[in-house]
C-alpha positions in Angstrom: -72.3 71.7 50.0 -70.4 68.5 50.7 -73.0 67.3 53.1 -75.8 68.0 50.5 -73.8 66.2 47.8 -73.3 63.2 50.1 -77.0 63.1 51.0 -78.1 63.3 47.3 -75.7 60.5 46.4 -77.1 58.3 49.2 -80.8 59.0 48.8 -81.3 59.5 45.0 -78.4 58.3 42.9 -77.0 55.2 44.7 -80.4 53.4 44.4 -80.3 54.0 40.6 -76.7 52.8 40.3 -75.4 56.3 39.5 -72.5 58.4 40.7 -72.8 62.1 41.4 -69.8 63.9 40.0 -70.7 67.6 40.3 -73.5 69.8 41.7 -74.5 73.4 41.4 -77.2 75.3 43.3 -79.3 77.3 40.8 -82.6 79.1 40.2 -84.3 80.1 37.0 -83.4 83.5 35.6 -86.0 86.3 35.6 -88.6 84.6 37.8 -89.4 84.1 41.4 -86.4 82.4 42.9 -87.0 78.7 43.6 -83.7 77.0 44.3 -82.9 73.6 43.0 -79.8 71.6 42.2 -78.3 70.6 38.8 -76.3 67.3 39.1 -73.9 65.7 36.7 -74.0 61.9 37.0 -72.7 58.7 35.4 -73.9 55.2 35.7 -71.9 52.6 37.4 -72.6 49.9 34.8 -71.4 49.7 31.2 -72.2 51.1 28.8 -71.7 54.3 30.8 -74.6 56.8 30.5 -73.9 60.5 31.3 -76.9 62.5 32.5 -77.8 65.9 33.9 -80.5 65.7 36.6 -82.6 68.4 38.1 -83.2 67.8 41.9 -85.7 69.8 43.9 -86.5 69.9 47.6 -89.9 68.5 48.4 -92.6 70.9 49.6 -93.8 68.5 52.3 -90.5 67.7 54.0 -86.8 68.0 54.0 -86.1 65.2 51.5 -85.0 65.7 47.9 -86.8 64.3 44.8 -85.7 63.8 41.3 -87.6 66.2 39.0 -86.3 65.9 35.4 -83.2 64.3 33.7 -81.5 65.0 30.4 -79.0 62.9 28.5 -75.7 64.8 28.1 -75.6 63.7 24.4 -78.7 66.0 23.9 -76.8 69.0 25.2 -75.8 71.2 22.2 -74.4 74.5 23.7 -73.2 75.7 27.1 -73.2 79.5 27.3 -71.3 81.0 30.3 -72.5 84.5 29.3 -69.0 86.2 30.0 -65.5 84.7 29.8 -63.8 87.6 31.6 -66.1 89.0 34.2 -67.6 87.0 37.0 -71.2 86.2 36.1 -73.3 83.5 37.9 -75.7 83.2 34.9 -75.4 80.4 32.3 -77.6 78.8 29.6 -77.9 75.1 28.7 -79.2 74.4 25.1 -81.2 71.1 25.0 -84.3 70.8 22.8 -85.0 74.2 24.2 -82.9 76.8 26.1 -82.8 76.7 29.9 -81.5 79.9 31.6 -80.0 79.4 35.1 -78.4 81.6 37.8 -75.9 79.8 40.1 -75.6 80.7 43.8 -71.9 81.6 43.1 -69.6 82.0 40.1 -67.2 79.4 41.6 -69.9 76.7 41.6 -70.9 77.6 38.0 -67.3 77.4 36.8 -66.7 74.1 38.6 -70.0 72.6 37.1 -69.1 73.8 33.6 -65.6 72.3 34.0 -67.1 69.0 35.0 -69.4 69.0 31.9 -66.4 69.8 29.7 -64.4 66.9 31.1 -67.3 64.4 30.8 -67.8 65.5 27.2 -64.1 64.9 26.5 -64.1 61.5 28.0 -67.5 59.9 27.1 -69.1 61.6 24.2 -68.1 61.5 20.5 -70.3 64.6 19.9 -68.5 67.7 20.9 -70.5 70.3 22.9 -70.0 73.9 22.0 -68.8 75.9 25.0 -69.5 79.7 24.4 -68.1 82.5 26.6 -66.2 80.1 28.7 -62.6 80.9 30.0 -59.9 78.9 28.4 -58.5 78.1 31.9 -61.6 76.0 32.6 -61.2 74.0 29.3 -57.7 72.7 29.9 -57.1 69.5 27.9 -57.0 66.2 29.9 -55.6 63.0 28.5 -58.4 60.7 27.4 -58.4 57.5 29.4 -59.9 54.6 27.5 -61.2 51.5 28.9 -58.3 49.6 27.3 -55.8 51.7 29.3 -57.1 50.4 32.6 -55.1 47.5 33.9 -56.9 44.3 34.1 -56.1 43.8 37.7 -57.8 47.0 38.8 -61.5 47.9 39.1 -62.8 48.2 35.5 -66.0 50.0 36.4 -66.5 53.7 36.0 -65.0 54.1 39.4 -61.5 53.3 38.1 -59.0 55.3 36.1 -58.6 59.0 36.6 -61.9 59.8 38.3 -59.9 62.0 40.7 -59.4 64.4 37.8 -63.2 64.8 37.5 -63.7 65.5 41.2 -61.8 65.5 44.5 -64.4 63.5 46.3 -64.3 59.7 45.7 -66.4 57.3 47.7 -64.7 54.2 49.1 -65.8 50.9 47.5 -66.6 47.8 49.6 -63.1 46.3 49.3 -61.4 49.5 50.4 -63.7 49.8 53.4 -63.0 46.2 54.4 -59.2 46.6 54.2 -59.4 49.7 56.3 -61.6 47.9 58.9 -59.0 45.0 59.1 -56.2 47.5 59.5 -58.0 49.4 62.2 -58.8 46.1 64.0 -55.1 45.2 64.0 -54.3 48.4 65.7 -56.2 48.9 68.9 -55.1 52.5 69.3 -56.4 53.5 65.9 -59.5 55.1 67.4 -58.2 56.1 70.9 -54.9 57.5 69.7 -54.8 58.7 66.1 -51.2 60.0 66.4 -49.9 56.5 67.4 -51.9 54.9 64.6 -50.5 57.4 62.0 -46.9 56.8 63.3 -47.3 53.1 62.9 -48.6 53.5 59.4 -45.6 55.7 58.5 -43.2 53.1 59.8 -44.8 50.3 57.8 -44.7 52.6 54.7 -41.0 53.1 55.1 -40.4 49.4 55.4 -42.3 48.9 52.1 -40.4 51.6 50.3 -37.1 50.1 51.3 -38.2 46.7 50.1 -39.2 48.3 46.8 -35.8 50.0 46.3 -33.9 46.7 47.0 -36.1 44.9 44.5 -35.4 47.6 41.8 -31.7 47.4 42.4 -31.7 43.6 42.1 -33.5 43.8 38.7 -31.0 46.3 37.1 -28.9 43.6 35.5 -32.0 42.0 33.9 -33.0 45.5 32.6 -29.7 45.9 30.8 -30.0 42.5 29.2 -33.5 43.5 28.0 -32.3 46.8 26.6 -29.6 44.9 24.6 -32.1 42.5 23.2 -34.3 45.5 22.2 -31.4 47.1 20.2 -30.8 43.9 18.3 -34.5 43.6 17.5 -34.5 47.2 16.2 -31.7 46.3 13.8 -33.6 43.3 12.5 -36.6 45.4 11.9 -34.6 47.8 9.8 -33.3 45.0 7.6 -36.9 43.7 7.2 -38.1 47.1 6.2 -35.5 47.3 3.5 -36.5 43.9 2.0 -40.2 45.0 2.1 -39.4 48.1 0.2 -37.7 46.1 -2.6 -40.7 43.7 -2.7 -43.1 46.6 -2.9 -41.2 48.0 -6.0 -41.4 44.6 -7.6 -45.2 44.2 -6.9 -46.0 47.6 -8.3 -45.3 46.5 -11.9 -47.3 43.3 -11.3 -50.2 45.4 -10.1 -50.2 47.4 -13.3 -50.3 44.2 -15.4 -53.1 42.8 -13.3 -55.1 46.0 -13.7 -54.8 45.6 -17.5 -55.8 42.0 -17.4 -58.8 42.9 -15.2 -60.0 45.6 -17.6 -59.6 43.1 -20.5 -61.7 40.5 -18.6 -64.4 43.1 -18.0 -64.7 43.9 -21.6 -64.9 40.2 -22.6 -67.6 39.7 -20.0 -69.5 42.7 -21.3 -69.3 41.3 -24.8 -70.5 37.9 -23.8 -73.4 39.5 -21.9 -74.5 41.5 -24.9 -74.3 38.4 -27.1 -76.5 36.4 -24.7 -79.0 39.3 -24.6 -79.0 39.6 -28.4 -79.5 35.8 -28.7 -82.4 36.0 -26.3 -84.1 38.8 -28.3 -83.6 36.9 -31.5 -85.0 33.7 -30.0 -88.0 35.6 -28.7 -88.8 37.1 -32.1 -88.2 33.8 -33.9 -90.3 31.8 -31.4 -93.2 34.3 -31.2 -93.3 35.8 -34.7 -92.6 32.8 -36.8 -95.7 31.2 -38.4 -95.3 27.6 -39.6 -95.6 27.0 -43.4 -98.5 24.5 -42.8 -100.4 27.3 -41.1 -99.7 29.7 -43.9 -100.9 27.2 -46.5 -104.0 26.5 -44.5 -104.8 30.2 -44.3 -104.2 30.6 -48.1 -105.6 27.4 -49.5 -107.3 25.4 -46.7 -110.6 23.7 -47.4 -113.4 25.4 -45.5 -116.0 22.8 -46.5 -114.5 19.7 -44.8 -114.2 19.2 -41.0 -110.5 18.5 -41.3 -109.9 21.6 -43.3 -112.0 23.7 -40.9 -109.9 22.4 -38.0 -106.6 23.2 -39.8 -107.8 26.7 -40.6 -108.9 27.2 -37.0 -105.5 26.2 -35.7 -103.8 28.3 -38.3 -106.0 31.4 -37.5 -105.3 31.0 -33.7 -101.5 30.7 -34.4 -101.7 33.8 -36.6 -103.6 35.7 -33.9 -101.0 34.8 -31.3 -98.2 36.0 -33.6 -100.0 39.3 -34.2 -100.8 39.9 -30.6 -97.4 39.1 -29.2 -96.2 41.8 -26.8 -93.1 43.3 -28.4 -90.3 44.6 -26.2 -89.2 48.2 -26.4 -87.4 48.8 -29.7 -88.6 45.7 -31.5 -91.0 47.7 -33.6 -88.1 49.7 -35.0 -86.6 46.6 -36.6 -87.2 46.2 -40.4 -87.6 42.4 -40.2 -90.3 42.8 -37.5 -92.2 45.4 -39.5 -92.0 43.2 -42.6 -93.3 40.2 -40.6 -96.1 42.2 -39.1 -97.1 43.4 -42.6 -97.1 39.8 -43.8 -99.3 38.7 -40.9 -101.7 41.6 -41.8 -101.9 40.5 -45.4 -102.6 36.9 -44.4 -105.3 38.0 -42.0 -107.0 40.1 -44.6 -106.8 37.3 -47.2 -108.2 34.7 -44.9 -110.9 37.0 -43.5 -112.1 37.7 -47.1 -112.1 34.0 -47.9 -113.9 33.0 -44.7 -116.6 35.7 -45.1 -117.2 34.7 -48.8 -117.5 31.0 -47.9 -119.9 31.7 -45.0 -122.1 33.9 -47.2 -122.3 31.1 -49.7 -123.3 28.7 -46.8 -126.1 31.1 -45.7 -127.5 31.4 -49.3 -127.3 27.6 -49.8 -129.2 27.1 -46.5 -132.0 29.3 -47.7 -132.3 27.2 -50.9 -132.2 23.9 -49.0 -134.8 24.9 -46.5 -137.1 26.2 -49.2 -137.1 22.8 -50.8 -138.4 21.2 -47.6 -141.3 23.7 -47.1 -143.6 21.6 -49.2 -143.3 18.7 -46.8 -144.7 20.9 -44.0 -147.5 22.6 -46.0 -150.2 20.3 -44.7 -148.7 19.7 -41.2 -148.9 22.1 -38.3 -145.2 21.9 -37.7 -142.2 24.2 -38.3 -139.1 22.9 -40.2 -136.2 21.8 -38.1 -133.1 24.0 -38.4 -130.9 21.8 -36.2 -128.8 20.3 -39.1 -128.0 23.7 -40.4 -127.1 25.0 -37.0 -124.9 21.9 -36.4 -123.0 22.5 -39.7 -122.5 26.2 -39.0 -121.3 25.7 -35.4 -118.1 24.1 -36.9 -117.2 27.6 -37.8 -117.8 29.1 -34.3 -114.2 29.4 -33.4 -113.4 31.0 -36.8 -116.2 33.5 -36.2 -114.7 34.3 -32.8 -111.3 34.9 -34.5 -113.0 37.1 -37.2 -114.8 39.1 -34.4 -111.5 39.9 -32.7 -109.4 40.5 -35.8 -111.7 42.1 -38.4 -114.9 43.3 -36.8 -116.1 45.0 -40.0 -116.3 41.7 -41.9 -117.8 40.0 -38.8 -120.5 42.7 -38.8 -121.1 42.2 -42.5 -121.6 38.5 -42.0 -124.0 39.2 -39.1 -126.1 41.4 -41.4 -126.1 38.9 -44.2 -127.1 36.1 -41.9 -130.0 38.2 -40.6 -131.1 39.1 -44.2 -131.1 35.5 -45.5 -132.6 33.9 -42.4 -135.3 36.6 -42.0 -136.6 35.9 -45.5 -136.4 32.1 -44.9 -138.2 32.2 -41.5 -140.8 34.6 -42.9 -141.8 32.1 -45.6 -141.8 29.2 -43.1 -143.8 31.1 -40.4 -146.4 32.5 -42.8 -147.0 29.0 -44.2 -147.2 27.6 -40.7 -149.8 30.2 -39.6 -151.7 29.6 -42.8 -152.0 25.9 -42.0 -153.1 26.9 -38.4 -155.8 29.2 -39.7 -157.1 26.6 -42.1 -157.3 24.0 -39.3 -159.1 26.5 -37.1 -161.8 27.4 -39.7 -161.9 23.9 -41.3 -161.8 24.9 -45.0 -160.2 27.5 -47.3 -163.6 29.0 -48.1 -164.4 29.4 -44.5 -161.0 30.9 -43.9 -161.7 33.5 -46.6 -165.0 34.2 -44.8 -163.1 35.0 -41.6 -160.8 37.4 -43.4 -157.7 35.3 -43.9 -154.9 36.1 -46.4 -155.0 39.7 -45.2 -158.6 40.4 -46.3 -160.5 42.9 -44.2 -164.0 41.8 -45.2 -166.6 41.7 -42.5 -168.5 38.6 -41.4 -171.9 37.9 -42.7 -174.7 38.9 -40.5 -175.4 42.2 -38.8 -175.2 43.5 -35.3 -178.0 46.0 -35.8 -180.5 43.4 -34.7 -179.0 43.5 -31.2 -181.0 46.6 -30.3 -184.3 44.9 -31.5 -183.9 41.6 -29.6 -186.8 40.8 -27.3 -187.5 38.1 -24.8 -189.3 35.3 -26.4 -191.0 32.3 -24.9 -189.1 30.1 -22.6 -188.8 27.5 -25.3 -186.5 29.7 -27.5 -184.5 31.1 -24.6 -181.3 29.3 -25.7 -181.4 30.7 -29.2 -182.0 34.2 -27.9 -179.2 33.7 -25.4 -176.8 32.8 -28.1 -177.8 35.8 -30.2 -176.8 38.1 -27.4 -173.3 36.8 -27.4 -172.8 37.9 -31.0 -170.4 40.9 -30.9 -169.8 41.3 -34.6 -168.4 37.8 -34.6 -170.0 34.4 -35.3 -172.9 33.3 -33.2 -172.0 31.0 -30.3 -174.7 28.6 -31.4 -172.5 27.8 -34.5 -169.8 26.4 -32.2 -169.8 23.9 -29.4 -167.4 22.7 -26.8 -165.6 20.5 -29.3 -164.9 23.5 -31.5 -163.5 25.5 -28.6 -161.3 22.5 -27.5 -160.1 22.2 -31.1 -159.1 25.9 -31.2 -157.4 25.5 -27.8 -155.3 22.6 -29.0 -154.3 24.4 -32.3 -153.3 27.6 -30.4 -151.3 25.6 -27.9 -149.6 23.7 -30.8 -148.7 27.0 -32.5 -147.1 28.4 -29.3 -145.3 25.1 -28.6 -143.8 25.1 -32.1 -142.7 28.7 -32.0 -141.1 28.5 -28.5 -138.4 25.9 -29.3 -137.7 27.5 -32.7 -136.9 30.8 -31.1 -134.9 29.4 -28.3 -132.9 27.2 -30.6 -132.1 30.1 -32.9 -131.2 32.4 -30.0 -128.9 29.7 -28.6 -127.3 29.2 -32.0 -126.8 33.0 -32.5 -125.1 33.2 -29.1 -122.7 30.3 -29.8 -122.0 31.0 -33.5 -121.5 34.8 -33.2 -119.9 34.5 -29.8 -122.3 36.8 -28.0 -122.9 36.7 -24.2 -126.5 36.1 -23.2 -126.3 36.6 -19.4 -123.8 39.4 -18.7 -125.9 42.5 -19.4 -125.3 45.4 -17.1 -128.1 48.0 -17.0 -127.1 51.5 -17.9 -124.0 50.5 -19.9 -125.5 49.5 -23.3 -124.3 51.4 -26.4 -126.7 53.5 -28.4 -128.1 50.9 -30.8 -129.3 51.8 -34.2 -131.8 50.1 -36.5 -130.4 46.8 -37.8 -131.8 47.4 -41.2 -129.4 50.3 -41.5 -126.5 47.9 -41.6 -124.9 48.6 -38.2 -125.4 47.2 -34.7 -124.3 50.3 -32.8 -122.8 53.7 -33.6 -119.5 52.9 -32.0 -119.2 49.8 -34.2 -118.8 51.8 -37.4 -115.1 51.9 -36.8 -114.8 48.1 -36.6 -114.4 48.0 -32.9 -116.1 45.1 -31.1 -118.9 46.1 -28.7 -118.5 45.8 -25.0 -119.9 42.7 -23.3 -122.7 44.8 -21.7 -124.3 45.4 -25.2 -123.9 41.9 -26.6 -127.2 40.7 -25.0 -128.9 43.6 -26.7 -127.3 42.6 -30.0 -128.8 39.1 -29.7 -132.2 40.6 -29.0 -131.9 43.0 -32.0 -130.8 40.1 -34.3 -133.8 38.0 -33.1 -136.2 40.9 -33.8 -134.8 41.2 -37.4 -134.9 37.5 -38.0 -138.3 36.8 -36.5 -140.0 40.1 -37.3 -143.1 38.4 -38.7 -143.9 36.4 -35.6 -145.7 39.1 -33.7 -147.9 40.3 -36.6 -148.8 36.7 -37.5 -149.7 35.9 -33.9 -151.8 39.0 -33.7 -153.6 38.0 -36.9 -154.2 34.5 -35.5 -155.6 36.0 -32.3 -157.9 38.3 -34.2 -159.2 35.3 -36.2 -159.8 33.3 -33.0 -161.7 36.3 -31.6 -163.8 36.5 -34.7 -164.6 32.8 -34.6 -165.8 33.0 -31.0 -165.2 35.8 -28.5 -164.9 33.2 -25.7 -161.6 32.0 -27.4 -160.0 35.0 -25.7 -160.2 33.0 -22.5 -158.3 30.1 -23.9 -155.7 32.4 -25.5 -155.2 34.4 -22.3 -154.5 31.3 -20.3 -152.2 29.7 -22.8 -150.3 32.9 -23.6 -149.9 33.7 -19.9 -148.4 30.3 -19.3 -145.9 30.6 -22.1 -144.9 34.1 -21.1 -144.4 33.0 -17.6 -142.2 30.1 -18.8 -140.1 32.3 -21.1 -139.6 34.9 -18.4 -138.3 32.3 -16.0 -135.6 31.4 -18.6 -134.7 34.9 -19.6 -136.9 37.9 -18.8 -135.2 40.1 -21.5 -135.1 37.6 -24.3 -136.8 38.1 -27.7 -139.3 35.3 -27.0 -140.3 36.7 -23.6 -140.7 40.2 -25.0 -142.6 39.2 -28.1 -145.0 36.9 -26.2 -145.4 39.6 -23.6 -146.5 42.1 -26.4 -148.9 39.5 -27.8 -150.3 38.9 -24.3 -151.2 42.5 -24.1 -153.3 42.1 -27.2 -155.0 39.0 -25.8 -155.7 40.7 -22.6 -157.3 43.6 -24.5 -159.5 41.2 -26.4 -160.5 39.5 -23.1 -161.4 42.9 -21.6 -163.3 43.7 -24.8 -165.3 40.5 -24.5 -166.3 41.4 -20.9 -167.2 44.9 -21.9 -169.3 43.7 -24.8 -171.2 41.3 -22.6 -171.9 44.2 -20.1 -173.0 46.4 -23.0 -175.4 43.7 -24.3 -176.9 43.4 -20.9 -177.6 47.1 -20.9 -179.1 47.0 -24.4 -181.4 44.0 -23.9 -185.2 44.6 -24.6 -188.0 42.5 -23.2 -191.3 41.6 -24.9 -194.5 43.2 -23.6 -196.6 40.1 -24.6 -194.7 37.2 -23.1 -193.4 36.4 -19.7 -189.8 37.2 -19.0 -188.4 34.0 -17.3 -184.6 33.6 -17.0 -183.0 36.6 -18.7 -180.5 35.8 -21.5 -177.5 37.5 -20.0 -178.1 35.6 -16.7 -178.0 32.3 -18.6 -174.9 33.6 -20.6 -173.2 34.5 -17.3 -173.7 30.9 -16.2 -172.2 29.6 -19.5 -169.3 32.1 -19.3 -168.5 31.2 -15.6 -168.7 27.5 -16.3 -166.4 27.8 -19.3 -164.0 30.2 -17.5 -163.7 27.9 -14.5 -162.8 25.0 -16.6 -160.2 27.0 -18.6 -158.6 29.0 -15.7 -158.2 26.0 -13.4 -154.6 26.4 -11.9 -153.9 29.3 -14.4 -151.3 32.0 -13.7 -153.6 34.9 -14.4 -156.6 34.0 -12.2 -156.6 37.6 -11.0 -157.8 38.8 -14.4 -160.7 36.4 -14.3 -161.7 37.5 -10.8 -161.8 41.1 -11.9 -163.9 40.1 -14.9 -166.3 38.2 -12.6 -166.8 41.2 -10.4 -167.6 43.5 -13.4 -170.0 40.9 -14.9 -171.9 40.1 -11.8 -172.4 43.7 -11.0 -173.7 44.3 -14.5 -176.0 41.2 -14.1 -177.4 42.5 -10.8 -178.0 46.0 -12.1 -179.7 44.9 -15.3 -181.9 42.2 -13.7 -183.4 45.0 -11.6 -183.6 47.2 -14.6 -185.5 44.6 -16.6 -187.7 43.7 -13.6 -188.8 47.4 -13.3 -189.6 47.6 -17.0 -191.5 44.3 -17.1 -195.3 44.6 -17.7 -196.3 41.0 -18.4 -194.4 39.4 -15.5 -194.5 40.8 -11.9 -191.3 42.5 -10.8 -190.9 40.1 -7.8 -191.2 37.1 -10.1 -188.4 38.4 -12.4 -186.2 39.2 -9.5 -187.0 35.9 -7.7 -186.4 33.6 -10.6 -183.2 35.3 -11.9 -181.5 35.7 -8.5 -182.4 32.1 -7.7 -180.7 31.1 -10.9 -177.6 33.3 -10.1 -177.5 31.8 -6.6 -177.7 28.3 -7.9 -174.9 29.0 -10.4 -172.5 30.5 -7.9 -173.2 27.7 -5.4 -172.5 25.1 -8.0 -169.3 26.7 -9.3 -168.0 27.8 -5.9 -166.2 30.9 -7.1 -164.3 32.2 -4.1 -164.2 35.9 -5.2 -168.0 36.0 -5.6 -168.9 34.7 -2.1 -170.4 38.1 -1.2 -172.4 38.3 -4.4 -173.7 34.7 -3.8 -175.0 35.8 -0.4 -176.5 38.9 -1.9 -178.2 36.9 -4.6 -179.7 34.5 -2.1 -181.0 37.4 0.0 -182.6 39.1 -3.0 -184.2 35.8 -4.0 -185.6 35.2 -0.5 -186.9 38.8 -0.2 -188.7 38.8 -3.5 -190.1 35.3 -3.0 -191.7 36.5 0.3 -192.9 39.7 -1.3 -194.5 37.9 -4.2 -196.2 35.4 -1.9 -197.7 38.1 0.4 -198.8 40.2 -2.5 -200.5 37.2 -4.3 -202.3 36.0 -1.1 -204.0 39.3 -0.7 -206.4 38.6 -3.6 -208.2 35.3 -2.7 -209.6 36.7 0.6 -209.6 40.4 -0.5 -212.7 41.6 1.5 -211.6 39.7 4.6 -208.1 41.2 4.3 -209.6 44.7 4.0 -211.8 44.1 7.1 -209.1 43.0 9.4 -206.7 45.7 8.1 -209.4 48.2 9.3 -209.5 46.4 12.7 -205.8 46.7 13.0 -205.9 50.4 12.0 -208.5 51.1 14.9 -206.3 49.3 17.4 -203.3 51.3 16.1 -205.3 54.5 16.7 -205.6 53.7 20.4 -209.0 51.8 20.6 -208.8 48.9 22.9 -209.2 45.5 21.2 -212.3 44.4 23.1 -214.0 47.8 22.2 -213.5 47.4 18.4 -216.7 45.4 18.2 -218.6 48.5 19.2 -217.5 50.3 16.1 -220.3 50.5 13.6 -218.2 49.4 10.6 -216.5 46.6 12.5 -219.3 45.1 14.7 -220.1 41.4 14.9 -222.7 41.6 12.3 -220.3 43.1 9.7 -217.7 40.4 10.7 -220.3 37.5 10.2 -221.3 39.1 6.8 -217.7 39.1 5.6 -216.9 35.6 6.8 -220.1 34.2 5.1 -218.7 35.5 1.7 -215.7 33.0 2.0 -217.0 29.6 2.6 -214.7 26.6 2.1 -215.8 26.2 -1.5 -215.0 29.8 -2.4 -211.7 29.6 -0.6 -210.7 26.5 -2.7 -211.9 28.2 -5.8 -209.8 31.3 -5.0 -206.7 29.2 -4.3 -207.2 27.3 -7.5 -207.3 30.6 -9.5 -204.2 31.8 -7.6 -202.3 28.6 -8.5 -203.2 29.1 -12.2 -202.0 32.7 -12.0 -198.7 31.8 -10.4 -198.2 29.1 -13.0 -198.6 31.7 -15.7 -196.1 34.0 -14.0 -193.3 31.4 -13.4 -191.1 29.9 -16.1 -190.6 26.2 -16.5 -186.7 26.2 -16.6 -186.3 27.4 -13.0 -189.0 25.0 -11.6 -190.0 27.2 -8.7 -193.8 26.6 -8.9 -193.9 24.0 -6.0 -191.5 26.1 -3.9 -193.7 29.2 -4.4 -196.9 27.2 -3.8 -195.6 25.7 -0.6 -194.5 29.2 0.6 -198.1 30.5 -0.2 -199.6 27.7 1.8 -197.5 28.5 4.8 -198.2 32.2 4.4 -202.0 31.5 4.1 -202.0 29.4 7.2 -200.1 32.2 9.0 -202.7 34.7 7.9 -205.5 32.4 9.0 -204.0 32.1 12.5 -203.6 35.9 12.6 -207.3 36.4 11.7 -208.4 33.9 14.3 -206.3 35.7 16.9 -207.8 39.0 16.1 -211.3 37.5 16.3 -210.5 36.0 19.7 -209.1 39.3 21.1 -211.5 41.8 19.5 -214.7 39.7 19.5 -214.5 37.6 22.7 -217.4 35.3 23.4 -219.1 36.1 20.1 -218.8 32.6 18.9 -217.8 33.8 15.4 -215.4 31.5 13.5 -214.1 31.0 10.0 -216.1 28.8 7.6 -213.0 26.6 7.0 -210.1 25.2 9.1 -206.4 24.8 8.8 -206.8 21.2 7.7 -209.2 22.3 5.0 -206.5 24.7 3.8 -203.9 21.9 3.6 -206.4 19.7 1.8 -207.2 22.4 -0.7 -203.6 23.2 -1.5 -202.7 19.5 -1.9 -205.6 18.7 -4.2 -204.9 21.8 -6.3 -201.3 20.9 -6.7 -202.1 17.3 -7.6 -204.8 18.3 -10.1 -202.3 20.5 -12.1 
């Protein structure tokens, strides 16, 4: 075991600056036996650390390795199992219990004894030793670090380490001394007995020297003992004096204790006085209202600027006094309660006086504004409320004070303001719209004719004649065109571009006057009544009631100010109450404009859209934006109605059976509508509405042109289609409407197709027999007869050909073309000026037919010498002379 202990010290613990004190060979209880060593160690450096290390032999060799270590301070219990009988088992209680079986009881006892000694020397915490014999736990004197002499080794290797264990390794100095001694004695190694004898002799010499030294110092020891006795006597005398001093100081201590207690009470009293003074100063500073403020609240002049400023300052001071945060217990003081009651009385008194004064101001404003209405009765302008707003804004801070202190009176003032101002604005706005209507119609009599002043009379004239309209001569096309535009309103012929421009300017002026009026009033309401305009949060508004009922919201009935989220809604509700007549008056004005001329809806749609767009950019949820948006819906409906009525009139049009058709009225009206719309909607915001209307109208025009062409008896269908689609194509090309590019191409194609069809149909009549003859020739060829064999057919031989050709000499051809020219002239209308175009197309088609006939003669009658009685040059001369003669 000693060899193993030495090997473990050398290989494992010395490299870690540790000393091995005790070792026991153990195995775990109750399992397959695997031997290992439990080692008790201490570090060689301070502070000393005591550990218990488990060392196990490696599986791959004969060397040992460190497996686990515990600090001895973590050991709670050492259980030896039996204190009487020999038992190799023992338990160590760390964070869990480890059960061990030692190789022998002696090793177990020696290891437990070492643990007990280490615990006594190094640890303050005492380990419980259970079932351990008392012989193993014999008390050893504790050797502290201070008890080690300064000249000796002060590491953990000094002191009484021999008590811990018999084995003690030599330190470096000891090894060096032994080596020097052995070098001085050559026989130390070869003759150990001689070396031991020499050491013994030297030891005896040293002992003798020590004894002589002790004997020489005996006299000095006696002198020292005498001095110690004298010192002890002096100490006894000092102790007696100290005892007397202590008795004297005891009475002084009692007096000082009394003085200290008295000082504490004085300090406590001073502290309480300071705190009391602080509380009184707090109440005086925060709950004392100056006499000047009280006088301003009770008697201040609310009509002058100086008086308003004094009242405002006094109201703010009163509010600060009432809202001061009292400390705990203040509200139980009688003086505080009396002061609070006084403040409440002042607040009530001033709130009543302020509300009464402002109500008088509202009433006076209504009378003052009424006196100025006569000045604006003949001008299309609304009275300016800026001076009134400027005067009232002086009270804005007082209104804010009233809102936070007495919401009931604030709400009453709000209702009264709405009542007075709504009546005032109603008179002003109605007079303003009356002037606008008179300017639109020109005279009062005419305004009555159009149903002003609330009348519901219908316009003169009847719409029953719409179903009896017929297409007249081209000379009265414009009058018929104008009649078709009548949709229960005035005839378009009664108005011109100047009238429409005048209406547009008046309507724009009306909107331009209303817009700043509403914005100014809304801005004033926000500032005067202290309502936020731009902090609305969706989904948080209170449940608003009708303002006519006298409350702004149900939760306000208790006099509680509304949350910020509902203040924007309050502004909108106030504006609705004040300007409740704007929307009906605008609708009446729009209805009048629509009665005067249905095309006015185009002007109104553009103007109203622009103003709505402008208002929404400022505030999408404002009263102005909402109201104009509602009116815009009405304007859009009138616009859609105008389009629908035009389409309906197209469907109801009737044509005359006795006169030629020419350009259909609704085609001309589409041209007028498109030209007007393009000038109105240039750079407009609602261009999309016009494009949709264009699409509906052009489809209706196309369908009804074909319908009229099919029903025409006097004018050929191709002429009706050709002339009207040529007019539509010319209109779309001139106006360059991007959304109708497809319809423009379609109109051109229809015009071209029907022109060609009309030319081919008309040219079949001047050379009718010749046409029939060659149609028969082509039919025989189509049946499979060779072209050179057609002349052998009885009905189509050379003699029959010559007979047909002789019937159409040059003179007859010219006569037939002249008759054809006259017939075409009767079919075509003068407005479209297509006669020369058609005649030139007929000339080209006639020449094409002539060449076709000559080709058939050359192929089917080769070598016959048969030719036409006239040439292509003759045809050109005939056509030219006929055109010039007419």
